[in-house]
C-alpha positions as CSV (number, residue, x, y, z in Angstrom):
1,X,0.4,9.7,-10.0
2,X,1.7,11.8,-7.1
3,X,5.3,11.5,-6.1
4,X,5.9,11.1,-2.3
5,X,7.8,14.0,-0.6
6,X,11.3,13.7,0.6
7,X,9.9,13.5,4.1
8,X,7.7,10.6,3.2
9,X,10.5,8.9,1.5
10,X,12.7,9.2,4.6
11,X,10.0,8.1,7.0
12,X,9.5,4.9,4.9
13,X,13.3,4.4,4.8
14,X,13.5,4.8,8.6
15,X,10.7,2.4,9.1
16,X,12.4,-0.2,6.8
17,X,15.7,0.2,8.6
18,X,14.0,-0.3,12.0
19,X,11.9,-3.2,10.6
20,X,8.6,-1.5,11.6
21,X,5.7,-1.9,9.3
22,X,3.6,1.1,8.4
23,X,0.6,-0.7,9.9
24,X,2.4,-1.3,13.2
25,X,3.7,2.2,13.3
26,X,0.2,3.6,12.8
27,X,-1.2,1.4,15.5
28,X,1.5,2.2,18.0
29,X,1.1,6.0,17.4
30,X,-2.7,6.1,17.4
31,X,-3.2,7.2,13.8
32,X,-5.1,5.7,10.9
33,X,-3.1,3.3,8.7
34,X,-5.0,4.7,5.6
35,X,-4.0,8.3,6.5
36,X,-0.4,7.3,7.1
37,X,-0.3,5.3,3.9
38,X,-1.8,8.2,1.9
39,X,0.8,10.6,3.2
40,X,3.7,8.3,2.7
41,X,2.7,7.5,-0.9
42,X,2.0,11.1,-2.0
43,X,-1.8,10.9,-2.1
44,X,-2.1,13.5,0.8
45,X,0.1,16.4,1.6
46,X,2.7,16.2,4.4
47,X,2.2,19.3,6.6
48,X,4.6,20.8,9.2
49,X,2.6,19.2,12.1
50,X,3.1,15.9,10.3
51,X,6.9,16.4,10.3
52,X,6.9,17.1,14.0
53,X,4.8,14.0,14.6
54,X,7.2,11.9,12.5
55,X,10.4,13.0,14.1
56,X,8.9,12.7,17.6
57,X,7.4,9.3,16.9
58,X,10.5,8.0,15.2
59,X,12.8,9.6,17.9
60,X,15.1,11.0,15.3
61,X,16.7,14.3,14.4
62,X,14.5,16.3,12.1
63,X,17.3,16.5,9.6
64,X,17.0,12.7,9.1
65,X,13.6,13.5,7.4
66,X,15.2,15.8,4.9
67,X,18.1,13.7,3.7
68,X,18.4,13.6,-0.1
69,X,16.9,10.7,-1.9
70,X,19.5,8.1,-3.1
71,X,18.4,7.0,-6.5
72,X,19.7,3.6,-7.7
73,X,20.8,3.1,-11.2
């Protein structure tokens, strides 16, 4: 099993915090839900252009996408 990148982890976190589903986010931004889901779950690579897309679409500082993962015990 592939492990999602820190960027994917943070995109999912931001979507949860904003109460936006992945499906809704994909539809609003004109991308395939399957493609988004694959990137956020580690089945496809996240490329630099994806990072630009995510921070522009989420209207956040790029540093938000690289925050360290907080593991729960």
